[in-house]
PQR file with spaces between the fields and no chain letter, atoms N, CA, C, O and H, PARSE charges and radii, in Angstrom:
ATOM       1  N    MET     1      -8.961   64.360  -32.717 -0.4000 1.5000
ATOM       2  CA   MET     1      -9.879   65.276  -32.135 -0.0000 2.0000
ATOM       3  C    MET     1     -11.249   64.622  -31.893  0.5500 1.7000
ATOM       4  O    MET     1     -11.643   63.518  -32.269 -0.5500 1.4000
ATOM       5  N    MET     2     -11.851   65.521  -31.210 -0.4000 1.5000
ATOM       6  CA   MET     2     -13.188   65.249  -30.495 -0.0000 2.0000
ATOM       7  C    MET     2     -14.061   66.167  -30.620  0.5500 1.7000
ATOM       8  O    MET     2     -13.798   67.349  -30.399 -0.5500 1.4000
ATOM       9  H    MET     2     -11.531   66.418  -30.905  0.4000 1.0000
ATOM      10  N    GLU     3     -15.179   65.755  -30.981 -0.4000 1.5000
ATOM      11  CA   GLU     3     -16.500   67.004  -30.849 -0.0000 2.0000
ATOM      12  C    GLU     3     -16.764   67.530  -29.626  0.5500 1.7000
ATOM      13  O    GLU     3     -16.640   66.602  -28.827 -0.5500 1.4000
ATOM      14  H    GLU     3     -15.393   64.795  -31.160  0.4000 1.0000
ATOM      15  N    ALA     4     -17.104   68.669  -28.976 -0.4000 1.5000
ATOM      16  CA   ALA     4     -16.831   69.343  -27.647 -0.0000 2.0000
ATOM      17  C    ALA     4     -17.563   68.583  -26.934  0.5500 1.7000
ATOM      18  O    ALA     4     -17.133   68.506  -25.783 -0.5500 1.4000
ATOM      19  H    ALA     4     -17.205   69.423  -29.625  0.4000 1.0000
ATOM      20  N    ARG     5     -18.853   67.752  -27.200 -0.4000 1.5000
ATOM      21  CA   ARG     5     -19.826   66.811  -26.478 -0.0000 2.0000
ATOM      22  C    ARG     5     -18.927   65.973  -26.097  0.5500 1.7000
ATOM      23  O    ARG     5     -18.949   65.801  -24.878 -0.5500 1.4000
ATOM      24  H    ARG     5     -19.202   67.814  -28.135  0.4000 1.0000
ATOM      25  N    GLU     6     -17.846   65.159  -26.859 -0.4000 1.5000
ATOM      26  CA   GLU     6     -17.234   63.711  -26.348 -0.0000 2.0000
ATOM      27  C    GLU     6     -15.992   64.261  -25.558  0.5500 1.7000
ATOM      28  O    GLU     6     -15.550   63.551  -24.654 -0.5500 1.4000
ATOM      29  H    GLU     6     -17.828   65.299  -27.849  0.4000 1.0000
ATOM      30  N    ALA     7     -15.303   65.648  -25.864 -0.4000 1.5000
ATOM      31  CA   ALA     7     -14.633   65.920  -24.860 -0.0000 2.0000
ATOM      32  C    ALA     7     -14.815   66.555  -23.583  0.5500 1.7000
ATOM      33  O    ALA     7     -13.900   66.693  -22.771 -0.5500 1.4000
ATOM      34  H    ALA     7     -15.662   66.225  -26.598  0.4000 1.0000
ATOM      35  N    VAL     8     -16.114   66.978  -23.389 -0.4000 1.5000
ATOM      36  CA   VAL     8     -16.182   67.358  -22.149 -0.0000 2.0000
ATOM      37  C    VAL     8     -16.586   66.259  -21.019  0.5500 1.7000
ATOM      38  O    VAL     8     -16.318   66.347  -19.820 -0.5500 1.4000
ATOM      39  H    VAL     8     -16.857   66.866  -24.048  0.4000 1.0000
ATOM      40  N    MET     9     -17.330   65.146  -21.700 -0.4000 1.5000
ATOM      41  CA   MET     9     -17.556   64.015  -21.037 -0.0000 2.0000
ATOM      42  C    MET     9     -16.571   63.397  -20.569  0.5500 1.7000
ATOM      43  O    MET     9     -16.483   63.024  -19.399 -0.5500 1.4000
ATOM      44  H    MET     9     -17.548   65.074  -22.674  0.4000 1.0000
ATOM      45  N    GLU    10     -15.591   63.201  -21.594 -0.4000 1.5000
ATOM      46  CA   GLU    10     -14.222   62.669  -21.343 -0.0000 2.0000
ATOM      47  C    GLU    10     -13.366   63.227  -20.030  0.5500 1.7000
ATOM      48  O    GLU    10     -12.852   62.593  -19.108 -0.5500 1.4000
ATOM      49  H    GLU    10     -15.663   63.503  -22.544  0.4000 1.0000
ATOM      50  N    VAL    11     -13.401   64.365  -20.242 -0.4000 1.5000
ATOM      51  CA   VAL    11     -12.951   65.001  -19.181 -0.0000 2.0000
ATOM      52  C    VAL    11     -13.200   65.167  -17.805  0.5500 1.7000
ATOM      53  O    VAL    11     -12.422   65.522  -16.919 -0.5500 1.4000
ATOM      54  H    VAL    11     -13.819   64.880  -20.990  0.4000 1.0000
ATOM      55  N    LEU    12     -14.690   64.785  -17.729 -0.4000 1.5000
ATOM      56  CA   LEU    12     -15.456   64.787  -16.251 -0.0000 2.0000
ATOM      57  C    LEU    12     -15.216   63.585  -15.821  0.5500 1.7000
ATOM      58  O    LEU    12     -14.899   63.301  -14.666 -0.5500 1.4000
ATOM      59  H    LEU    12     -15.323   64.497  -18.448  0.4000 1.0000
ATOM      60  N    ARG    13     -15.431   62.418  -17.225 -0.4000 1.5000
ATOM      61  CA   ARG    13     -15.142   60.864  -16.424 -0.0000 2.0000
ATOM      62  C    ARG    13     -13.827   60.484  -15.990  0.5500 1.7000
ATOM      63  O    ARG    13     -13.769   59.564  -15.174 -0.5500 1.4000
ATOM      64  H    ARG    13     -15.687   62.648  -18.164  0.4000 1.0000
ATOM      65  N    ALA    14     -12.502   61.146  -16.477 -0.4000 1.5000
ATOM      66  CA   ALA    14     -11.136   60.983  -15.957 -0.0000 2.0000
ATOM      67  C    ALA    14     -10.941   61.670  -14.806  0.5500 1.7000
ATOM      68  O    ALA    14     -10.078   61.395  -13.973 -0.5500 1.4000
ATOM      69  H    ALA    14     -12.549   61.893  -17.141  0.4000 1.0000
ATOM      70  N    ALA    15     -12.032   62.908  -14.715 -0.4000 1.5000
ATOM      71  CA   ALA    15     -11.610   63.673  -13.165 -0.0000 2.0000
ATOM      72  C    ALA    15     -12.429   63.071  -12.046  0.5500 1.7000
ATOM      73  O    ALA    15     -12.209   63.355  -10.868 -0.5500 1.4000
ATOM      74  H    ALA    15     -12.733   63.131  -15.392  0.4000 1.0000
ATOM      75  N    GLY    16     -13.367   62.244  -12.427 -0.4000 1.5000
ATOM      76  CA   GLY    16     -14.183   61.594  -11.251 -0.0000 2.0000
ATOM      77  C    GLY    16     -14.655   62.637  -10.477  0.5500 1.7000
ATOM      78  O    GLY    16     -15.163   62.197   -9.447 -0.5500 1.4000
ATOM      79  H    GLY    16     -13.546   62.013  -13.384  0.4000 1.0000
ATOM      80  N    GLU    17     -14.693   63.880  -10.559 -0.4000 1.5000
ATOM      81  CA   GLU    17     -14.883   64.959   -9.483 -0.0000 2.0000
ATOM      82  C    GLU    17     -15.860   66.244  -10.494  0.5500 1.7000
ATOM      83  O    GLU    17     -15.887   66.354  -11.720 -0.5500 1.4000
ATOM      84  H    GLU    17     -14.280   64.238  -11.396  0.4000 1.0000
ATOM      85  N    PRO    18     -16.466   66.947   -9.612 -0.5600 1.5000
ATOM      86  CA   PRO    18     -16.867   68.082  -10.069  0.2800 2.0000
ATOM      87  C    PRO    18     -15.801   68.814  -10.553  0.5500 1.7000
ATOM      88  O    PRO    18     -14.776   68.689   -9.882 -0.5500 1.4000
ATOM      89  N    LEU    19     -15.707   69.782  -11.837 -0.4000 1.5000
ATOM      90  CA   LEU    19     -14.796   70.756  -12.140 -0.0000 2.0000
ATOM      91  C    LEU    19     -15.560   71.987  -12.622  0.5500 1.7000
ATOM      92  O    LEU    19     -16.721   72.038  -13.029 -0.5500 1.4000
ATOM      93  H    LEU    19     -16.540   69.884  -12.382  0.4000 1.0000
ATOM      94  N    HIS    20     -14.728   72.900  -12.500 -0.4000 1.5000
ATOM      95  CA   HIS    20     -15.370   74.565  -12.882 -0.0000 2.0000
ATOM      96  C    HIS    20     -14.923   74.046  -14.127  0.5500 1.7000
ATOM      97  O    HIS    20     -14.105   73.166  -14.393 -0.5500 1.4000
ATOM      98  H    HIS    20     -13.785   72.858  -12.169  0.4000 1.0000
ATOM      99  N    TRP    21     -15.956   75.109  -15.150 -0.4000 1.5000
ATOM     100  CA   TRP    21     -15.875   75.174  -16.690 -0.0000 2.0000
ATOM     101  C    TRP    21     -14.461   75.343  -17.224  0.5500 1.7000
ATOM     102  O    TRP    21     -14.116   74.706  -18.219 -0.5500 1.4000
ATOM     103  H    TRP    21     -16.620   75.825  -14.934  0.4000 1.0000
ATOM     104  N    THR    22     -13.719   76.084  -16.674 -0.4000 1.5000
ATOM     105  CA   THR    22     -12.678   76.736  -16.876 -0.0000 2.0000
ATOM     106  C    THR    22     -11.456   75.728  -16.928  0.5500 1.7000
ATOM     107  O    THR    22     -10.554   75.734  -17.766 -0.5500 1.4000
ATOM     108  H    THR    22     -13.999   76.602  -15.865  0.4000 1.0000
ATOM     109  N    VAL    23     -11.623   74.815  -15.801 -0.4000 1.5000
ATOM     110  CA   VAL    23     -10.523   73.370  -15.758 -0.0000 2.0000
ATOM     111  C    VAL    23     -10.973   72.116  -16.623  0.5500 1.7000
ATOM     112  O    VAL    23     -10.164   71.241  -16.933 -0.5500 1.4000
ATOM     113  H    VAL    23     -12.356   74.810  -15.121  0.4000 1.0000
ATOM     114  N    VAL    24     -12.429   72.076  -17.025 -0.4000 1.5000
ATOM     115  CA   VAL    24     -12.782   71.573  -18.038 -0.0000 2.0000
ATOM     116  C    VAL    24     -12.076   71.867  -19.721  0.5500 1.7000
ATOM     117  O    VAL    24     -11.491   71.148  -20.531 -0.5500 1.4000
ATOM     118  H    VAL    24     -13.086   72.786  -16.773  0.4000 1.0000
ATOM     119  N    LEU    25     -12.446   73.126  -19.699 -0.4000 1.5000
ATOM     120  CA   LEU    25     -11.742   73.784  -21.018 -0.0000 2.0000
ATOM     121  C    LEU    25     -10.365   73.650  -21.056  0.5500 1.7000
ATOM     122  O    LEU    25      -9.741   73.444  -22.097 -0.5500 1.4000
ATOM     123  H    LEU    25     -12.922   73.710  -19.041  0.4000 1.0000
ATOM     124  N    ASP    26      -9.787   73.776  -19.772 -0.4000 1.5000
ATOM     125  CA   ASP    26      -8.059   73.545  -20.091 -0.0000 2.0000
ATOM     126  C    ASP    26      -7.845   72.300  -20.098  0.5500 1.7000
ATOM     127  O    ASP    26      -6.848   72.044  -20.773 -0.5500 1.4000
ATOM     128  H    ASP    26     -10.295   73.943  -18.926  0.4000 1.0000
ATOM     129  N    ARG    27      -8.369   71.324  -19.615 -0.4000 1.5000
ATOM     130  CA   ARG    27      -8.087   69.859  -19.509 -0.0000 2.0000
ATOM     131  C    ARG    27      -8.196   69.302  -20.943  0.5500 1.7000
ATOM     132  O    ARG    27      -7.305   68.696  -21.538 -0.5500 1.4000
ATOM     133  H    ARG    27      -9.179   71.531  -19.066  0.4000 1.0000
ATOM     134  N    ALA    28      -9.583   69.640  -21.464 -0.4000 1.5000
ATOM     135  CA   ALA    28      -9.557   69.261  -22.708 -0.0000 2.0000
ATOM     136  C    ALA    28      -8.618   69.862  -23.884  0.5500 1.7000
ATOM     137  O    ALA    28      -8.489   69.320  -24.982 -0.5500 1.4000
ATOM     138  H    ALA    28     -10.306   70.132  -20.981  0.4000 1.0000
ATOM     139  N    LEU    29      -7.979   71.071  -23.486 -0.4000 1.5000
ATOM     140  CA   LEU    29      -6.977   71.722  -24.726 -0.0000 2.0000
ATOM     141  C    LEU    29      -5.634   71.167  -24.614  0.5500 1.7000
ATOM     142  O    LEU    29      -4.999   70.820  -25.609 -0.5500 1.4000
ATOM     143  H    LEU    29      -8.084   71.511  -22.594  0.4000 1.0000
ATOM     144  N    ARG    30      -5.178   71.072  -23.399 -0.4000 1.5000
ATOM     145  CA   ARG    30      -3.945   70.138  -22.989 -0.0000 2.0000
ATOM     146  C    ARG    30      -3.990   68.783  -23.219  0.5500 1.7000
ATOM     147  O    ARG    30      -2.964   68.127  -23.399 -0.5500 1.4000
ATOM     148  H    ARG    30      -5.694   71.354  -22.590  0.4000 1.0000
ATOM     149  N    GLY    31      -5.292   68.225  -23.228 -0.4000 1.5000
ATOM     150  CA   GLY    31      -5.056   66.598  -23.562 -0.0000 2.0000
ATOM     151  C    GLY    31      -5.270   66.337  -25.153  0.5500 1.7000
ATOM     152  O    GLY    31      -5.166   65.210  -25.637 -0.5500 1.4000
ATOM     153  H    GLY    31      -6.126   68.757  -23.082  0.4000 1.0000
ATOM     154  N    GLY    32      -5.526   67.293  -25.783 -0.4000 1.5000
ATOM     155  CA   GLY    32      -5.323   67.465  -27.044 -0.0000 2.0000
ATOM     156  C    GLY    32      -6.791   66.594  -27.594  0.5500 1.7000
ATOM     157  O    GLY    32      -6.784   65.893  -28.606 -0.5500 1.4000
ATOM     158  H    GLY    32      -5.611   68.208  -25.390  0.4000 1.0000
ATOM     159  N    LEU    33      -7.806   66.763  -26.864 -0.4000 1.5000
ATOM     160  CA   LEU    33      -9.019   66.435  -26.948 -0.0000 2.0000
ATOM     161  C    LEU    33      -9.881   67.568  -28.207  0.5500 1.7000
ATOM     162  O    LEU    33     -10.751   67.212  -29.002 -0.5500 1.4000
ATOM     163  H    LEU    33      -7.812   67.332  -26.042  0.4000 1.0000
ATOM     164  N    ILE    34      -9.451   68.604  -28.086 -0.4000 1.5000
ATOM     165  CA   ILE    34      -9.898   69.494  -28.816 -0.0000 2.0000
ATOM     166  C    ILE    34      -9.099   70.399  -29.107  0.5500 1.7000
ATOM     167  O    ILE    34      -8.121   70.707  -28.426 -0.5500 1.4000
ATOM     168  H    ILE    34      -8.744   68.893  -27.441  0.4000 1.0000
ATOM     169  N    ASP    35      -9.554   71.092  -30.511 -0.4000 1.5000
ATOM     170  CA   ASP    35      -8.055   71.581  -31.327 -0.0000 2.0000
ATOM     171  C    ASP    35      -8.601   73.238  -31.404  0.5500 1.7000
ATOM     172  O    ASP    35      -9.609   73.553  -32.036 -0.5500 1.4000
ATOM     173  H    ASP    35     -10.348   70.843  -31.065  0.4000 1.0000
ATOM     174  N    PRO    36      -8.011   73.918  -30.878 -0.5600 1.5000
ATOM     175  CA   PRO    36      -8.195   75.354  -30.909  0.2800 2.0000
ATOM     176  C    PRO    36      -8.466   75.966  -32.152  0.5500 1.7000
ATOM     177  O    PRO    36      -9.307   76.851  -32.313 -0.5500 1.4000
ATOM     178  N    PHE    37      -7.561   75.363  -33.253 -0.4000 1.5000
ATOM     179  CA   PHE    37      -7.127   75.926  -34.514 -0.0000 2.0000
ATOM     180  C    PHE    37      -8.586   75.536  -35.363  0.5500 1.7000
ATOM     181  O    PHE    37      -8.890   76.265  -36.307 -0.5500 1.4000
ATOM     182  H    PHE    37      -6.878   74.644  -33.123  0.4000 1.0000
ATOM     183  N    THR    38      -9.298   74.604  -35.077 -0.4000 1.5000
ATOM     184  CA   THR    38     -10.104   74.084  -36.236 -0.0000 2.0000
ATOM     185  C    THR    38     -11.613   74.467  -35.066  0.5500 1.7000
ATOM     186  O    THR    38     -12.470   75.041  -35.738 -0.5500 1.4000
ATOM     187  H    THR    38      -9.050   74.011  -34.310  0.4000 1.0000
ATOM     188  N    MET    39     -11.943   74.333  -33.990 -0.4000 1.5000
ATOM     189  CA   MET    39     -13.113   74.890  -33.327 -0.0000 2.0000
ATOM     190  C    MET    39     -13.050   76.270  -33.379  0.5500 1.7000
ATOM     191  O    MET    39     -12.070   76.828  -32.884 -0.5500 1.4000
ATOM     192  H    MET    39     -11.247   73.867  -33.445  0.4000 1.0000
ATOM     193  N    THR    40     -13.736   76.769  -33.780 -0.4000 1.5000
ATOM     194  CA   THR    40     -14.448   78.201  -33.597 -0.0000 2.0000
ATOM     195  C    THR    40     -14.840   78.361  -32.128  0.5500 1.7000
ATOM     196  O    THR    40     -15.484   77.628  -31.378 -0.5500 1.4000
ATOM     197  H    THR    40     -14.532   76.316  -34.182  0.4000 1.0000
ATOM     198  N    ASP    41     -14.185   79.683  -31.931 -0.4000 1.5000
ATOM     199  CA   ASP    41     -15.157   80.073  -30.283 -0.0000 2.0000
ATOM     200  C    ASP    41     -14.968   78.870  -29.165  0.5500 1.7000
ATOM     201  O    ASP    41     -15.902   78.344  -28.559 -0.5500 1.4000
ATOM     202  H    ASP    41     -13.661   80.278  -32.541  0.4000 1.0000
ATOM     203  N    VAL    42     -13.573   78.543  -29.014 -0.4000 1.5000
ATOM     204  CA   VAL    42     -13.515   77.127  -28.065 -0.0000 2.0000
ATOM     205  C    VAL    42     -14.366   77.432  -26.750  0.5500 1.7000
ATOM     206  O    VAL    42     -15.222   76.617  -26.404 -0.5500 1.4000
ATOM     207  H    VAL    42     -12.814   78.970  -29.506  0.4000 1.0000
ATOM     208  N    ARG    43     -14.146   78.580  -26.020 -0.4000 1.5000
ATOM     209  CA   ARG    43     -14.580   79.129  -24.635 -0.0000 2.0000
ATOM     210  C    ARG    43     -16.419   78.615  -24.810  0.5500 1.7000
ATOM     211  O    ARG    43     -16.962   77.777  -24.089 -0.5500 1.4000
ATOM     212  H    ARG    43     -13.451   79.242  -26.301  0.4000 1.0000
ATOM     213  N    GLY    44     -17.158   79.455  -26.059 -0.4000 1.5000
ATOM     214  CA   GLY    44     -18.065   79.764  -26.132 -0.0000 2.0000
ATOM     215  C    GLY    44     -18.751   77.906  -26.458  0.5500 1.7000
ATOM     216  O    GLY    44     -19.815   77.400  -26.101 -0.5500 1.4000
ATOM     217  H    GLY    44     -16.717   80.135  -26.644  0.4000 1.0000
ATOM     218  N    THR    45     -18.060   77.559  -26.935 -0.4000 1.5000
ATOM     219  CA   THR    45     -18.739   76.231  -27.343 -0.0000 2.0000
ATOM     220  C    THR    45     -18.512   75.067  -26.038  0.5500 1.7000
ATOM     221  O    THR    45     -19.293   74.118  -25.977 -0.5500 1.4000
ATOM     222  H    THR    45     -17.195   77.970  -27.225  0.4000 1.0000
ATOM     223  N    VAL    46     -17.536   75.193  -25.139 -0.4000 1.5000
ATOM     224  CA   VAL    46     -17.552   74.270  -24.287 -0.0000 2.0000
ATOM     225  C    VAL    46     -18.624   74.659  -23.330  0.5500 1.7000
ATOM     226  O    VAL    46     -19.208   73.770  -22.710 -0.5500 1.4000
ATOM     227  H    VAL    46     -16.901   75.965  -25.188  0.4000 1.0000
ATOM     228  N    GLN    47     -18.978   76.089  -23.130 -0.4000 1.5000
ATOM     229  CA   GLN    47     -19.721   76.524  -22.289 -0.0000 2.0000
ATOM     230  C    GLN    47     -21.523   76.083  -22.577  0.5500 1.7000
ATOM     231  O    GLN    47     -22.375   75.657  -21.798 -0.5500 1.4000
ATOM     232  H    GLN    47     -18.503   76.811  -23.633  0.4000 1.0000
ATOM     233  N    ARG    48     -21.574   76.429  -24.096 -0.4000 1.5000
ATOM     234  CA   ARG    48     -22.569   76.006  -24.876 -0.0000 2.0000
ATOM     235  C    ARG    48     -22.786   74.551  -24.305  0.5500 1.7000
ATOM     236  O    ARG    48     -23.715   74.343  -23.524 -0.5500 1.4000
ATOM     237  H    ARG    48     -20.882   76.775  -24.729  0.4000 1.0000
ATOM     238  N    THR    49     -21.911   73.523  -24.702 -0.4000 1.5000
ATOM     239  CA   THR    49     -21.837   72.304  -24.609 -0.0000 2.0000
ATOM     240  C    THR    49     -22.262   71.562  -23.124  0.5500 1.7000
ATOM     241  O    THR    49     -22.992   70.593  -22.916 -0.5500 1.4000
ATOM     242  H    THR    49     -21.157   73.692  -25.336  0.4000 1.0000
ATOM     243  N    LEU    50     -21.596   72.313  -22.311 -0.4000 1.5000
ATOM     244  CA   LEU    50     -21.677   72.183  -20.858 -0.0000 2.0000
ATOM     245  C    LEU    50     -23.407   72.282  -20.612  0.5500 1.7000
ATOM     246  O    LEU    50     -23.979   71.262  -20.225 -0.5500 1.4000
ATOM     247  H    LEU    50     -21.003   73.100  -22.480  0.4000 1.0000
ATOM     248  N    ARG    51     -24.134   73.433  -20.831 -0.4000 1.5000
ATOM     249  CA   ARG    51     -24.949   74.062  -20.291 -0.0000 2.0000
ATOM     250  C    ARG    51     -26.205   73.085  -21.317  0.5500 1.7000
ATOM     251  O    ARG    51     -27.377   72.962  -20.959 -0.5500 1.4000
ATOM     252  H    ARG    51     -23.669   74.261  -21.146  0.4000 1.0000
ATOM     253  N    GLY    52     -25.818   72.675  -22.189 -0.4000 1.5000
ATOM     254  CA   GLY    52     -26.620   71.672  -23.037 -0.0000 2.0000
ATOM     255  C    GLY    52     -26.930   70.304  -22.042  0.5500 1.7000
ATOM     256  O    GLY    52     -28.025   69.883  -21.671 -0.5500 1.4000
ATOM     257  H    GLY    52     -24.866   72.775  -22.480  0.4000 1.0000
ATOM     258  N    LEU    53     -25.540   69.760  -21.746 -0.4000 1.5000
ATOM     259  CA   LEU    53     -25.558   68.686  -21.307 -0.0000 2.0000
ATOM     260  C    LEU    53     -26.374   68.229  -20.084  0.5500 1.7000
ATOM     261  O    LEU    53     -26.991   67.182  -19.892 -0.5500 1.4000
ATOM     262  H    LEU    53     -24.650   70.102  -22.047  0.4000 1.0000
ATOM     263  N    ALA    54     -26.136   69.718  -19.027 -0.4000 1.5000
ATOM     264  CA   ALA    54     -26.947   69.580  -17.817 -0.0000 2.0000
ATOM     265  C    ALA    54     -28.196   69.700  -18.051  0.5500 1.7000
ATOM     266  O    ALA    54     -29.000   69.188  -17.272 -0.5500 1.4000
ATOM     267  H    ALA    54     -25.635   70.570  -19.183  0.4000 1.0000
ATOM     268  N    GLU    55     -28.652   70.456  -19.260 -0.4000 1.5000
ATOM     269  CA   GLU    55     -30.131   70.506  -19.583 -0.0000 2.0000
ATOM     270  C    GLU    55     -30.772   69.141  -19.772  0.5500 1.7000
ATOM     271  O    GLU    55     -31.735   68.696  -19.149 -0.5500 1.4000
ATOM     272  H    GLU    55     -27.998   70.872  -19.893  0.4000 1.0000
ATOM     273  N    GLU    56     -30.113   68.584  -20.686 -0.4000 1.5000
ATOM     274  CA   GLU    56     -30.273   66.933  -21.006 -0.0000 2.0000
ATOM     275  C    GLU    56     -30.416   66.002  -19.741  0.5500 1.7000
ATOM     276  O    GLU    56     -31.038   64.940  -19.723 -0.5500 1.4000
ATOM     277  H    GLU    56     -29.330   68.945  -21.192  0.4000 1.0000
ATOM     278  N    GLY    57     -29.870   66.462  -18.892 -0.4000 1.5000
ATOM     279  CA   GLY    57     -29.650   65.500  -17.529 -0.0000 2.0000
ATOM     280  C    GLY    57     -28.332   64.895  -17.363  0.5500 1.7000
ATOM     281  O    GLY    57     -27.981   64.279  -16.357 -0.5500 1.4000
ATOM     282  H    GLY    57     -29.364   67.325  -18.906  0.4000 1.0000
ATOM     283  N    ALA    58     -27.667   65.088  -18.337 -0.4000 1.5000
ATOM     284  CA   ALA    58     -26.429   64.194  -18.651 -0.0000 2.0000
ATOM     285  C    ALA    58     -25.388   64.578  -17.369  0.5500 1.7000
ATOM     286  O    ALA    58     -24.686   63.700  -16.868 -0.5500 1.4000
ATOM     287  H    ALA    58     -27.953   65.588  -19.154  0.4000 1.0000
ATOM     288  N    LEU    59     -25.364   65.747  -16.969 -0.4000 1.5000
ATOM     289  CA   LEU    59     -24.418   66.466  -16.167 -0.0000 2.0000
ATOM     290  C    LEU    59     -25.653   67.282  -15.257  0.5500 1.7000
ATOM     291  O    LEU    59     -26.818   67.535  -15.562 -0.5500 1.4000
ATOM     292  H    LEU    59     -25.934   66.461  -17.376  0.4000 1.0000
ATOM     293  N    VAL    60     -24.955   67.540  -14.154 -0.4000 1.5000
ATOM     294  CA   VAL    60     -25.410   67.867  -13.155 -0.0000 2.0000
ATOM     295  C    VAL    60     -24.123   69.490  -12.665  0.5500 1.7000
ATOM     296  O    VAL    60     -22.907   69.634  -12.796 -0.5500 1.4000
ATOM     297  H    VAL    60     -24.008   67.334  -13.906  0.4000 1.0000
ATOM     298  N    LYS    61     -25.202   70.372  -12.118 -0.4000 1.5000
ATOM     299  CA   LYS    61     -24.093   71.572  -11.933 -0.0000 2.0000
ATOM     300  C    LYS    61     -24.519   71.785  -10.787  0.5500 1.7000
ATOM     301  O    LYS    61     -25.601   72.342  -10.605 -0.5500 1.4000
ATOM     302  H    LYS    61     -26.190   70.256  -12.012  0.4000 1.0000
ATOM     303  N    PRO    62     -23.545   71.275   -9.560 -0.5600 1.5000
ATOM     304  CA   PRO    62     -23.917   71.507   -7.913  0.2800 2.0000
ATOM     305  C    PRO    62     -23.722   72.923   -7.458  0.5500 1.7000
ATOM     306  O    PRO    62     -24.017   73.120   -6.279 -0.5500 1.4000
ATOM     307  N    THR    63     -23.317   73.878   -8.098 -0.4000 1.5000
ATOM     308  CA   THR    63     -22.746   75.051   -8.166 -0.0000 2.0000
ATOM     309  C    THR    63     -22.249   76.033   -9.267  0.5500 1.7000
ATOM     310  O    THR    63     -21.862   75.415  -10.259 -0.5500 1.4000
ATOM     311  H    THR    63     -23.077   73.718   -9.056  0.4000 1.0000
ATOM     312  N    LYS    64     -22.173   77.058   -9.350 -0.4000 1.5000
ATOM     313  CA   LYS    64     -22.219   78.167  -10.393 -0.0000 2.0000
ATOM     314  C    LYS    64     -20.695   77.588  -10.810  0.5500 1.7000
ATOM     315  O    LYS    64     -19.715   77.407  -10.087 -0.5500 1.4000
ATOM     316  H    LYS    64     -22.487   77.560   -8.544  0.4000 1.0000
ATOM     317  N    GLY    65     -20.880   77.352  -12.343 -0.4000 1.5000
ATOM     318  CA   GLY    65     -19.619   77.338  -12.966 -0.0000 2.0000
ATOM     319  C    GLY    65     -19.382   75.883  -12.936  0.5500 1.7000
ATOM     320  O    GLY    65     -18.625   75.537  -13.843 -0.5500 1.4000
ATOM     321  H    GLY    65     -21.676   77.499  -12.930  0.4000 1.0000
ATOM     322  N    VAL    66     -19.801   74.892  -12.158 -0.4000 1.5000
ATOM     323  CA   VAL    66     -19.296   73.821  -11.714 -0.0000 2.0000
ATOM     324  C    VAL    66     -20.005   72.766  -12.304  0.5500 1.7000
ATOM     325  O    VAL    66     -21.219   72.793  -12.505 -0.5500 1.4000
ATOM     326  H    VAL    66     -20.417   75.173  -11.421  0.4000 1.0000
ATOM     327  N    TYR    67     -19.275   71.858  -12.576 -0.4000 1.5000
ATOM     328  CA   TYR    67     -20.322   70.432  -13.593 -0.0000 2.0000
ATOM     329  C    TYR    67     -19.378   69.473  -13.101  0.5500 1.7000
ATOM     330  O    TYR    67     -18.178   69.590  -12.853 -0.5500 1.4000
ATOM     331  H    TYR    67     -18.289   71.835  -12.413  0.4000 1.0000
ATOM     332  N    ALA    68     -20.452   68.144  -12.977 -0.4000 1.5000
ATOM     333  CA   ALA    68     -19.857   66.709  -12.721 -0.0000 2.0000
ATOM     334  C    ALA    68     -20.885   66.185  -13.469  0.5500 1.7000
ATOM     335  O    ALA    68     -21.849   66.889  -13.768 -0.5500 1.4000
ATOM     336  H    ALA    68     -21.427   68.050  -13.179  0.4000 1.0000
ATOM     337  N    LEU    69     -20.751   64.426  -13.987 -0.4000 1.5000
ATOM     338  CA   LEU    69     -21.470   63.492  -14.403 -0.0000 2.0000
ATOM     339  C    LEU    69     -22.892   63.025  -13.732  0.5500 1.7000
ATOM     340  O    LEU    69     -23.015   62.190  -12.836 -0.5500 1.4000
ATOM     341  H    LEU    69     -19.968   63.854  -13.744  0.4000 1.0000
ATOM     342  N    ALA    70     -23.738   63.624  -14.256 -0.4000 1.5000
ATOM     343  CA   ALA    70     -24.950   62.869  -13.667 -0.0000 2.0000
ATOM     344  C    ALA    70     -24.892   61.191  -13.065  0.5500 1.7000
ATOM     345  O    ALA    70     -24.536   60.226  -13.741 -0.5500 1.4000
ATOM     346  H    ALA    70     -23.639   64.302  -14.984  0.4000 1.0000
ATOM     347  N    GLN    71     -25.321   61.156  -11.694 -0.4000 1.5000
ATOM     348  CA   GLN    71     -25.229   59.696  -11.275 -0.0000 2.0000
ATOM     349  C    GLN    71     -26.152   58.878  -11.793  0.5500 1.7000
ATOM     350  O    GLN    71     -27.341   59.188  -11.869 -0.5500 1.4000
ATOM     351  H    GLN    71     -25.610   61.940  -11.145  0.4000 1.0000
ATOM     352  N    GLY    72     -25.601   57.618  -12.241 -0.4000 1.5000
ATOM     353  CA   GLY    72     -27.170   56.446  -12.877 -0.0000 2.0000
ATOM     354  C    GLY    72     -26.621   56.793  -14.315  0.5500 1.7000
ATOM     355  O    GLY    72     -27.183   56.345  -15.315 -0.5500 1.4000
ATOM     356  H    GLY    72     -24.635   57.366  -12.179  0.4000 1.0000
């Protein structure tokens, strides 16, 4: 299992395109990247992680609820 930050980045890297946060969450869970039994509030954690990465500049938010890797 990965930390939420690593899982989010891995999902977006693999996708190669912008994804809605619900798709990021779904792919992280289906891919076994995060464990809903050990991570409390999986939904909130993924949303906070995406917002934090966008604030840091690692991700961009082209539209509401949609995230992508920042270029460069």
